[in-house]
C-alpha positions as CSV (number, residue, x, y, z in Angstrom):
1,X,85.2,49.5,127.4
2,X,85.3,51.6,130.5
3,X,83.3,54.7,131.1
4,X,84.6,56.9,133.9
5,X,81.6,59.0,134.7
6,X,79.3,57.4,135.6
7,X,81.5,54.5,136.3
8,X,80.6,51.6,134.0
9,X,82.8,48.6,133.0
10,X,81.7,46.4,130.2
11,X,84.0,43.6,131.1
12,X,84.4,42.0,134.5
13,X,86.6,39.2,135.8
14,X,84.9,35.9,136.6
15,X,85.9,33.3,139.3
16,X,88.4,31.8,136.8
17,X,90.1,35.1,136.2
18,X,88.7,35.4,132.7
19,X,86.8,38.4,131.4
20,X,83.0,38.2,130.9
21,X,80.6,40.8,129.7
22,X,78.7,42.5,132.6
23,X,75.0,42.1,131.7
24,X,74.1,45.3,133.6
25,X,76.8,47.4,131.9
26,X,75.8,45.9,128.5
27,X,72.2,47.0,129.1
28,X,73.2,50.5,130.2
29,X,75.5,50.9,127.2
30,X,72.7,49.8,124.9
31,X,70.4,52.4,126.4
32,X,73.1,55.1,126.0
33,X,73.5,54.1,122.4
34,X,69.7,54.2,121.8
35,X,69.5,57.6,123.4
36,X,72.4,58.9,121.3
37,X,70.7,57.6,118.1
38,X,67.4,59.1,119.1
39,X,69.1,62.5,119.7
40,X,70.7,62.4,116.3
41,X,67.4,61.8,114.6
42,X,65.8,64.7,116.6
43,X,68.7,66.9,115.7
44,X,68.4,66.1,112.0
45,X,64.6,66.7,112.1
46,X,65.1,70.1,113.7
47,X,67.8,71.0,111.1
48,X,65.5,70.0,108.3
49,X,62.6,72.1,109.8
50,X,64.9,75.1,110.1
51,X,66.1,74.8,106.5
52,X,62.4,74.5,105.3
53,X,61.3,77.5,107.3
54,X,64.3,79.6,106.1
55,X,63.5,78.6,102.5
56,X,59.8,79.6,102.9
57,X,61.0,83.0,104.2
58,X,63.3,83.5,101.2
59,X,66.5,82.9,103.1
60,X,69.6,81.3,101.6
61,X,70.3,77.9,103.3
62,X,74.0,77.8,102.4
63,X,76.0,76.0,99.8
64,X,78.6,77.3,97.4
65,X,76.6,79.9,95.4
66,X,73.1,81.2,95.4
67,X,70.8,80.3,92.5
68,X,71.4,82.1,89.2
69,X,69.4,85.3,89.2
70,X,69.9,86.0,92.9
71,X,72.5,87.5,95.2
72,X,72.6,87.1,99.0
73,X,71.7,90.3,100.8
74,X,71.4,91.4,104.4
75,X,70.6,88.7,106.9
76,X,71.1,86.0,104.2
77,X,67.9,86.8,102.3
78,X,67.8,86.4,98.6
79,X,67.9,89.6,96.5
80,X,67.1,89.6,92.8
81,X,70.1,90.2,90.6
82,X,68.3,92.1,87.8
83,X,71.0,91.5,85.2
84,X,70.9,87.7,85.7
85,X,67.1,87.7,86.3
86,X,66.6,89.2,82.9
87,X,68.3,86.2,81.3
88,X,66.2,83.8,83.4
89,X,63.0,85.6,82.2
90,X,64.1,85.3,78.6
91,X,64.9,81.6,79.0
92,X,61.5,81.0,80.7
93,X,59.6,82.9,78.0
94,X,61.3,81.0,75.2
95,X,60.7,77.7,76.9
96,X,57.0,78.4,77.6
97,X,55.9,80.3,74.5
98,X,57.8,78.5,71.7
99,X,58.4,74.9,70.7
100,X,62.1,75.3,71.2
101,X,63.9,72.6,73.2
102,X,66.9,73.2,75.4
103,X,69.5,72.9,72.6
104,X,67.7,75.4,70.4
105,X,67.2,77.8,73.3
106,X,70.9,77.5,74.1
107,X,71.8,78.3,70.5
108,X,69.4,81.2,70.5
109,X,70.8,82.6,73.7
110,X,74.4,82.2,72.3
111,X,73.4,84.1,69.2
112,X,72.1,86.9,71.4
113,X,75.3,87.1,73.3
């Protein structure tokens, strides 16, 4: 492996003309690898903090579709879709106020259209 800038060669020729690993270059490459790994962890941590902060503000974090009952409005903030939200409210009410399970709620909702 050869790095042009700054100039680092992992292998060097010994007195017999064979290639040996240069200990100094090996140390430098190990440090570079460690720094790159550390930067990736920092980047991932920053990304997760941003996603969490956006979520707390009510912003969409991406993906294929927003959650059922919501649309994405200006500046990627969630906006309630009243038509879908009404269905969510009915489902929640049936689940919390009756002894119906998921299958019975599904059948009830199908019967309601």
